[in-house]
N, C-alpha and C positions, 0 to 999 in steps of 0.2 A: 650499534657502532658502525660507522661507515666502512664499507669494504675498501681495501686498497685499490688504487687505480692500477690496472694490469698493463704493463708497459712493455714495448719491444724497442730495443736500441739498434739503430742501423749505423754501423761504423764503430769499430772497437780499437781505435788508435790511441795516440798519446793523451788527448784531452779526456776521452772516455775513461781510460785506465787511471790517469793521474788525478782527475777531479770528480767526474761523475760517479765512478764506482765507490770511492770513499764516502761521497755524500749520500748515496742511495743505500749503502749497507746499513741495515737496521732501521731504516725509515719506514714507519708503519703506514704512511699514506700512499706509498707506491710499492708495487711488487713487480720486479722484472721477470717476465715469463719467457722472453725470447731475445736473442741477439743475432745480428747478421754482419758478416764481414767476409770478404773473399779470401783473406789470409787465415788459414786454419789455426795457427798458433795463437794469434791475437784473439780470434773468435772463442777458442777453447778457454783461454785465460779468463776472459770476462764472464763467459757462461758459468765456469766453475766458481768464480768469486760471488756471483749473484744467484746461483742455483737455477739457471735458465737453460733452455735448449738452444741449439745453434743452427743457423742457416748460412749458406754461402752467398745469398742475395736477399734483397728486401721484398720481392714480389710474393714468395710463398707466405711470409708472415702476415701480409696484408689480408690474406684469406682466413687466417686463424681466428676462430670464434672467441678465443680467450684474450685476444689482443684488443684493447680499448684505445690505446694511445701509442704513438710512434715518436721516438726521439731521433731527429736527423743529425747525426754527428759525423757525416761524411765530409770529404773535401767540399769546399763551398761551391765549386762548379756544379755539383750535383744536388745542391739544396733544393732548387726549384723542382727538379724532376721527382725527387722522393717525396717532398712535402705535398705536391699536387696529387701524386698517386695515393698517399695516405688520406688526404682530405676526401678524395673521390671514393675511397673505400669506407668512408664514414668514421675515420679515426680522429681523435684529437692529436694535435701535433706540437711537439717541442722542437725548435730549430736552433742549432748553435749559431752564433754570430759569424759573419754577417748573414742576414736573411738570404740574400742572393748576391751575385756579382753584377747583374744587369738590372737597370731600373724597370724595364718592361717586364722581366720575370718577377720582380718584386711586386709590381702592380697586379700581375696575374695571380700571385699567391694571395694578396689582400682581397681581391675580388672573390676568389674561391672560398676564402674563410667566410665572407659575407653570405655567399650563396649556400654553403653547406650548414652554416650555423655551428660549426665545430669551434672548439677553443684552440687558439694558437698562442704559444708562449715562446719567447726569444731568450737565448742564452746570454743576456747581458747581466752577468752575476753581480756586477758592481751595484746595480739597482737594489739588490737585496743585502748588500754589505752593511753591517750595523754602523760602521764608522761613516760611510757615505750617507746613510740615512740621518745620522746625527748632524753631519755637516750640512745636509739639506735643510734640516730643522733650524739650525743656527742662522743660516742665510735668510730663510723665510722669516725668522723672528726679528730680523734687523740688527742682530748682534754684530754683523760684519759691516753694516752700513751700506751706502750705495756702492755697488760693485764697479770698480774702475778697470780691473783686468784680471785675467785668468792665465796661469802658466801651467803647462803640463809637460811631464817627461815620462816616456815609457820605453824602456830599453831592455834588450835581451842579448845574451851572449850566444844564442842559438846553439847551446851545448848539445842538443840532440840532433844536429844536422846530419851526422854520419848515418843515422837510422831514418832520416826524414824521407818521405816520398817525393818524387819529382815535382809534384804540384806546389810544394812549399817554396820553390825557387822561382816560380813564374807567375807574373801578375795575372795573366789571362786565365790562370787555373785557380786563383784565389791566394797565391803566395805573396811573400814580400811583407815588409813592415807596415805598409799602409792598410792592407786588408787584415793582416794578422793582429796588429796592435793598435793602430790609430782608430779602428772602428770602435773600440771600447771608449776612448776619451771623447770622440766626436759625440757619442751618446751621453757620456757623463756630464759634459758641459750643459746640455739641454736639461738633463735631469736635476742637476744641482741648482741651477739658476732659475729654472722655470722660464727660460728664455729660448730664443731661436737664433741660429746662426744666419747672419745676413750675407756675408761675403768672405771669400777665402782666397789667399795667395799661398802657393806651395812651391817648394824646391825639392826634387827627389834625386838621390844619387843611386845609380845602379852599377854594380861591378860584375862579379861572376853571377850574382843573383839579382833579380829585379827588386827595385825599391829597398835596397839595404838600409838606407837612411833617408829620412825626409824631415823637412822643417815646414811647419804650417803657421801662417799668421792670418788673422782675420778680425771680424767685428761681429758682435751680437746685435740684435735689433735694439737693445737697450742702449747701445753705444759702447758697451764694455769691449776692451781690446782682448784678443786671445792669441796665445802663442804656444807652440807645441813642437817638441823634438821627439822623434820616434826613430829607433835604430835597432837592428839586429846584429850590431858589431860592437857591443860594449857589455858592461855588467848588468845585473838584474836590478832594475829600478822602476818603480811605478808610483808616481807622485803627482799631485795637483795642488797648486797654491792659488787661493782666491784673495785678491787684494781689494779691500774696501775702505771706505772713509773712516770706519770705526775700528778697524783692525785687519790683521792678516791671518787667514785660516789655512793651516798646512794639513794636507790629507795624504796619507801613505797607506793604501789598502793592504800591502803585504805585511805590515807591522801590527803587532798586538796593540801597540800604543800609538798608532799612526794618525792621531788627530790632535791638533793643538791650535787654539785661538790666541793669538798675541795681540792684545789691545793696542791701538795707536798710541805712540808715546812710550811704549815699553820695549826693551831689548829682549829678543828671543834667548840670548846667551847670558842674561843676568843670573847671578849665582842663586838667588832665592828661587827663581823660576826653574832652573835646572834641577835643584834639589826636589822641588815639588813634582817635577816630571819624573824623576827617578822613582819616587814612591808610586806614582800613578802607573808607571810601566810595570813595576813588580806586581801591583794589584791586577793589571790586565792579564798577566801571564797565568794567573790562577784560574782563568776560565776554561783551560783545557785546549780543545780543538782551535786551530788557527781561525781567525775571523774570515779569512779567504775561503776556507773549507765550509765554514758555517753559511757563507753567502750562497754556495751552490745548493746546500741542503735546504735553505730557506726558499730558494727558487723552485725546487722540486715540490715542496709543500704547497706553495702558491699555485703552481700548475695543477696539482692534483685537486685542490679545493675548487678551483675555477672550473675544471672539467667536470667534476662531480655535480656542481651546482648549475652548470650551463651558463656561467658568467663569461661574457666577452671581455677579453683583455685588450688593452691598447697597443699590445706588442707588435701586431702586424703593421699598423700605421707607423709606429716608431721605427720598425725595421725598414720600412720603405724610405722613411726620411733618412735614416742612416746610410742606406745605399746611395741616395741622392747626394749626400755629403761626401761619401767616398769617391764618387764619380767626379764631383766638383774639385776635390783635391788632385785627382789624377789629371783632370783636364787643365788645371792651372799649371801643374808641374810640366805638362807637355807643351803648353802654349806660352808660358812665362807671363800670363796675364791674370789679373784679379777676376775671379768668377763669382757672379751672384749666385748664392746658394739657396 
């Protein structure tokens, strides 16, 4: 039986505690042996939950003989620094999204992955979400037809802002709705459609925080139109709708029943369709854990298998492309011009 991948987590903040810890608990493919965070209470909480030892910084755990892989869950401004140090230490690396804040830093990480031969995985959990994978299969099968347009909405009430670190409010540190939320759907479009973003136009609104709300419009290379609203000043919503010549595909990753294909010519609100959806929703709830939590768990299993087998994942290249798109959004918002992506 394959030994579990011995992992160290750098950064014990909200995402680690709320998503990675539940996903890693009881997962046989990974064993967390160490965690690092400068804040003692956060470090101790995660260490106790996972049965690991704690450090106040990442450098000591890079020298630990029992650490095979490092998860970089720090604020994004430190992703490149910690990831490069871990790769140089011979560790496999998991990096939360986005890969980096700067295109040059992202390219440096991609080069180092190639040079070291280590495995790098990126925290785009939607790529492992079972409803996203089913949506991708439906699109590839032609069930939606030729894709005309994609609409996305990702909103948050930023309910944790009172306890958020200063970096979450400043663009240059990786904060704001563009880096925090838009990065997911910029990657989701590419993954769902198997297509590339060609051009982007964006408007961003900043108040007390940078990039509190942004609207993005653009075009895929196939010609499909794209539109996206992202905000940290509303309720919790995470949805993507794909419009094709044969139907409309609604995807809501936060919901157990968040996938529906409405064929062209049918009404989504038709009584028979709503009754069928009610039974489908009840059946989906029987599966236990939220599909969102399962997506993180699946991501960790994939990373462990790739690291154990020495398989190179496409994540570093996809991470670089994501950073390029993020910078294109911000450039367009600053200049008011369409940016070739």
